[in-house]
C-alpha positions in Angstrom: 300.8 19.2 -112.8 301.2 23.1 -113.4 304.2 24.1 -115.1 306.9 25.7 -112.4 308.0 28.9 -113.5 309.2 31.2 -111.0 307.2 34.6 -110.9 307.0 37.9 -108.7 303.5 38.1 -107.3 301.8 41.3 -105.4 299.4 40.6 -103.3 297.4 43.7 -101.9 295.4 43.2 -98.6 295.3 45.4 -95.5 293.1 46.6 -92.5 291.8 43.9 -90.5 293.2 40.3 -89.8 290.2 38.4 -92.1 292.0 40.1 -95.2 295.7 39.8 -93.9 295.8 36.0 -92.7 294.6 34.6 -95.6 297.6 36.7 -97.6 299.7 35.6 -95.2 299.0 32.1 -95.7 298.9 32.7 -99.7 302.4 34.8 -99.1 304.0 31.4 -97.5 302.8 28.9 -100.1 304.0 31.0 -103.1 307.3 31.7 -101.7 308.0 27.6 -100.8 307.2 27.3 -104.4 310.2 29.6 -105.0 308.2 32.8 -105.9 309.1 36.5 -104.9 306.3 38.0 -103.4 305.4 41.9 -102.3 302.8 42.8 -100.2 300.8 46.3 -101.0 298.9 47.2 -97.9 297.7 50.2 -96.0 298.5 52.1 -92.5 296.5 49.2 -90.5 297.8 46.4 -92.3 301.5 47.4 -91.4 300.6 46.3 -87.6 301.0 42.5 -89.6 304.2 43.3 -90.9 306.3 41.3 -88.7 304.6 37.9 -89.7 305.4 38.5 -93.4 309.0 37.3 -92.6 311.1 37.8 -95.7 308.5 39.8 -98.1 308.9 43.4 -99.3 306.4 45.4 -98.1 304.9 48.7 -99.5 302.2 51.2 -98.5 299.5 52.9 -100.5 296.5 55.3 -99.1 293.8 53.0 -98.0 291.0 55.6 -98.5 287.3 55.1 -98.2 284.1 56.0 -99.1 282.8 53.8 -96.1 280.8 55.3 -93.1 281.4 58.9 -94.6 278.3 61.4 -95.4 278.0 63.2 -98.7 281.0 65.5 -98.1 283.5 63.0 -96.8 283.1 60.8 -99.9 283.9 63.9 -101.9 286.7 64.8 -100.2 288.0 61.0 -100.3 287.8 61.2 -104.5 291.0 63.0 -104.9 292.7 60.7 -102.1 291.3 57.6 -104.0 292.3 58.5 -107.7 296.1 59.6 -105.8 296.2 56.0 -104.4 295.7 54.1 -107.5 298.5 56.7 -109.2 300.4 55.8 -106.4 300.2 51.7 -106.6 300.2 52.2 -110.4 304.0 53.6 -109.8 304.8 50.4 -107.5 303.6 48.0 -110.3 305.4 49.7 -113.0 308.5 49.4 -110.5 308.0 45.6 -109.6 306.5 44.4 -112.9 304.8 41.4 -111.3 303.2 38.6 -113.0 300.2 38.5 -111.1 298.7 41.0 -108.5 295.9 39.1 -106.2 293.6 41.3 -104.0 291.9 40.2 -100.8 288.9 42.7 -100.6 288.6 45.7 -98.7 289.7 49.0 -99.7 293.1 48.8 -99.3 293.4 46.2 -102.5 290.7 48.5 -104.4 294.1 50.7 -105.6 296.4 47.9 -106.3 293.9 45.8 -108.2 292.5 49.2 -110.5 296.2 50.1 -111.4 297.1 46.4 -112.1 293.7 46.5 -114.6 295.1 49.2 -116.2 298.5 48.3 -116.7 297.3 44.9 -118.4 298.4 42.7 -115.3 296.4 39.6 -114.5 294.5 40.1 -111.8 292.4 37.7 -109.2 290.1 38.5 -106.3 289.7 36.5 -103.4 286.9 37.0 -101.2 286.7 35.5 -97.8 283.4 35.4 -96.3 279.6 34.1 -97.6 278.9 37.5 -98.8 280.6 39.2 -101.8 282.2 42.3 -99.7 281.5 45.6 -101.6 284.8 46.4 -103.3 285.2 42.8 -104.7 281.6 43.2 -106.2 282.8 46.4 -107.9 285.8 44.3 -109.5 284.8 41.2 -109.7 283.4 41.7 -113.4 287.0 43.0 -114.7 289.6 40.8 -113.1 290.7 37.6 -114.7 289.7 35.4 -111.4 287.5 35.1 -108.5 288.3 32.9 -105.9 285.5 32.4 -103.4 285.4 30.5 -100.0 281.8 29.5 -99.7 280.0 27.4 -102.8 276.9 29.5 -101.7 278.2 33.3 -101.4 275.9 35.6 -101.5 275.7 38.7 -103.9 278.1 36.7 -106.3 277.3 36.8 -110.3 279.3 33.7 -110.9 277.7 34.0 -114.8 279.6 37.2 -115.5 283.0 36.7 -114.3 285.5 35.9 -116.6 286.7 32.5 -114.4 285.2 31.8 -110.8 286.1 29.1 -108.3 285.8 27.7 -104.9 289.1 27.6 -103.0 288.0 28.0 -99.9 289.7 30.4 -97.3 293.7 30.1 -97.2 294.9 29.3 -93.4 298.4 28.3 -92.3 300.3 25.1 -92.5 300.3 24.9 -88.8 296.3 24.8 -88.9 296.1 22.1 -91.7 298.5 20.3 -89.9 296.1 20.1 -86.8 293.4 18.6 -89.1 295.8 15.3 -89.7 295.8 14.5 -85.9 293.3 13.0 -83.6 290.9 15.4 -81.9 292.3 15.1 -78.0 290.5 12.7 -75.6 287.3 13.7 -74.0 286.2 11.3 -71.3 283.8 11.8 -67.9 287.2 12.3 -66.1 289.0 14.3 -68.5 290.1 17.6 -68.7 287.9 20.0 -71.1 289.7 22.8 -72.6 288.1 26.0 -73.7 289.8 28.3 -76.2 287.8 31.9 -76.4 288.7 34.4 -79.1 287.4 37.5 -79.9 288.4 38.3 -83.3 289.6 41.9 -84.6 286.7 44.0 -83.7 286.0 43.7 -80.1 285.2 41.0 -77.5 283.5 42.8 -74.8 280.2 40.1 -74.7 283.1 36.9 -74.2 284.6 39.2 -71.6 281.2 39.6 -69.7 279.6 36.4 -70.7 282.2 33.4 -70.2 283.8 34.1 -67.0 280.3 34.9 -65.4 278.6 31.3 -67.0 281.5 29.4 -65.8 281.3 30.7 -62.2 278.0 29.4 -61.8 278.8 25.6 -63.1 279.2 23.3 -60.2 282.1 22.7 -58.5 282.9 19.4 -60.2 282.2 20.9 -63.5 284.3 23.8 -62.9 287.6 21.6 -61.5 287.6 19.8 -65.0 287.9 23.2 -67.0 291.0 24.6 -68.7 290.6 28.1 -70.2 292.5 30.4 -72.3 290.8 33.8 -73.3 291.7 36.5 -75.5 290.8 39.9 -73.9 290.5 43.4 -74.8 293.2 45.2 -72.7 290.3 47.3 -71.2 288.6 44.3 -70.1 291.4 41.9 -68.5 291.7 42.7 -65.2 287.9 42.9 -64.7 287.7 39.4 -66.1 290.5 38.3 -64.0 288.4 39.0 -60.6 285.4 37.3 -62.3 287.4 34.3 -62.3 289.3 34.7 -59.1 286.8 32.5 -57.2 286.5 29.5 -59.3 289.1 26.9 -59.4 289.7 26.1 -63.1 293.1 26.9 -64.7 293.0 30.1 -66.4 295.2 32.1 -68.7 294.2 35.7 -69.8 295.9 37.3 -72.4 295.2 40.4 -74.9 296.9 39.0 -77.8 297.1 35.1 -78.7 300.6 35.0 -80.4 300.5 30.8 -81.1 296.7 30.6 -82.0 297.4 27.2 -83.7 299.2 25.5 -81.0 296.2 26.6 -78.7 293.3 25.5 -81.1 295.6 21.8 -81.5 294.8 21.3 -77.6 291.3 22.7 -77.2 288.3 20.9 -77.3 285.4 23.7 -77.7 286.5 27.2 -79.3 283.8 30.3 -78.3 284.2 33.3 -80.9 282.7 35.5 -83.7 282.0 34.2 -87.1 284.6 35.8 -88.9 285.9 34.1 -92.2 289.3 33.0 -90.9 288.0 31.5 -87.4 285.5 29.2 -89.7 288.2 28.7 -92.2 290.4 27.5 -89.2 288.1 25.7 -87.1 286.5 23.5 -90.0 290.4 22.9 -91.5 291.5 21.9 -88.2 288.4 20.0 -87.0 287.0 21.8 -84.1 283.6 22.4 -82.8 282.7 25.8 -81.6 279.7 28.0 -79.9 279.7 31.1 -82.3 278.4 34.3 -81.9 278.5 36.5 -84.8 279.7 40.3 -84.7 276.0 41.8 -84.8 277.4 45.1 -87.2 279.3 42.8 -89.5 278.5 43.9 -93.1 275.4 42.3 -94.6 275.6 40.1 -91.7 278.3 38.3 -93.2 279.4 36.6 -89.9 276.1 34.9 -89.5 276.2 33.7 -93.7 279.8 32.7 -92.7 278.6 30.4 -89.7 275.6 28.7 -91.6 276.9 25.6 -92.9 278.8 24.9 -90.0 275.7 25.0 -87.7 273.5 23.0 -90.2 276.3 20.5 -90.5 276.4 20.2 -86.4 280.0 21.4 -86.4 278.8 24.8 -84.2 276.2 26.2 -81.8 275.4 29.9 -82.8 274.0 32.2 -81.0 272.8 35.8 -82.1 274.7 38.9 -79.9 271.3 39.4 -77.9 270.5 35.9 -77.3 274.3 34.7 -75.9 274.2 35.3 -72.1 275.9 33.5 -68.9 272.5 31.1 -67.9 272.2 29.8 -71.7 276.1 29.4 -72.2 276.3 27.4 -68.5 273.5 25.3 -69.7 275.2 24.4 -73.0 278.5 23.8 -71.4 276.5 21.8 -68.5 275.1 19.5 -71.4 278.7 19.1 -73.2 279.9 18.1 -69.7 277.2 15.4 -69.3 277.6 14.5 -72.7 280.9 14.5 -74.1 280.0 12.1 -77.2 278.0 15.6 -78.4 281.3 17.3 -78.7 283.2 14.8 -80.2 280.8 14.1 -83.0 280.7 18.0 -83.6 284.6 18.4 -84.3 284.0 15.6 -87.0 281.2 17.3 -88.8 283.3 20.5 -88.7 286.4 18.5 -90.3 284.0 17.3 -92.9 283.5 20.7 -94.3 286.8 21.9 -93.9 288.9 23.1 -97.1 292.6 22.1 -95.9 293.8 22.6 -99.8 292.6 26.3 -99.9 295.5 27.5 -100.0 297.6 25.1 -102.6 294.4 25.5 -104.5 294.6 29.3 -104.7 298.4 29.4 -105.5 297.9 27.0 -108.5 295.2 30.1 -110.0 297.7 32.7 -109.0 300.6 30.4 -111.1 298.5 30.2 -114.1 297.7 33.7 -114.3 301.4 34.4 -114.0 302.2 31.5 -116.7 299.7 33.4 -118.7 301.6 36.4 -118.6 304.9 34.8 -118.8 304.3 33.4 -122.0 302.6 36.5 -123.6 305.9 38.3 -122.5 307.8 35.4 -124.2 305.6 35.8 -127.4 306.0 39.2 -127.8 309.9 39.2 -127.1 310.0 36.5 -129.9 308.0 38.4 -132.1 310.4 41.6 -131.8 313.4 39.6 -132.1 312.3 37.9 -135.5 311.5 41.2 -136.4 314.9 42.7 -135.3 315.9 39.6 -137.7 313.9 40.0 -140.6 314.8 43.9 -140.9 318.3 42.9 -140.7 318.5 40.2 -143.3 316.6 43.1 -145.5 319.3 45.6 -145.0 322.2 43.1 -145.9 320.0 42.7 -149.3 
């Protein structure tokens, strides 16, 4: 058992939900353990602020070199340096026991500032390919936590400490994994959840309703679909579904994704790190279509283990069309046991203790700092006492 000592822990995350949701899961675990948690994020990360209930949030400039020409990169340098000084000032005020970064450019200034202040640091990588920023900083931090055993571009032997924790997910998702997979028989309702990820899902808005509209009426009547759509696509999707006889719920944002995943038999979506972690933790099979413009094609890498173990079916973006999807859905309707077996395989590779394991690492780092501070304080007190005795003599 880890000796519990409450500490102040800073999370550095921003940009997309792929970074923010693992940070959210960890913050909830740390708060439950009695720690004080602060989030440092960028402008994009602030849109998730309502999820971090009771957590103090600060914004720093998330300037980046990515996607810029030579002049753009040169212009970004003073902004990045300024953001490091901004983060350093914040950390001096907060005096945390540990700082953990979740990758992406918004975490760079905070981790860099923490290193300069000798605050223990940890990086978490959500994807199966180590991200550019994490690659830059991994050798200099105290600990690196990975989500996948075979994370590409990770140099294990060059890190101070490395562990495979998995990708933190919310407790509500972990709880799904303890429940039975929903009954699926020949005459039962087949529930499909369609999620698009944070980087657009126009292809799902086009392909999924087209595929379902070609299914036999008997198959359509068995379906219930909840589908996330981009705001600009939702009316067109509604028209595509209009002639079918199925129960459809369309939304631009799914407020309670864990509850939707709880009752779903099949998920159709991208292969982002959080999606893979939630699928495998909950034990849900999926049809995965990796985002084709993901850096280093990391979404295909994310899906590889799940697909190889029979927990998902993979289509590249240019292979995913209404005809192929309709064939797959009809096969599942005829052989429901195939979907149930995929759910079991998905559950087998899940890491439901990822959040707790990552929190353990963070606590250990905070404990190290706490012990060092205690030693330094004792040394100062001892020195003062010795000087006082010398003066009396």
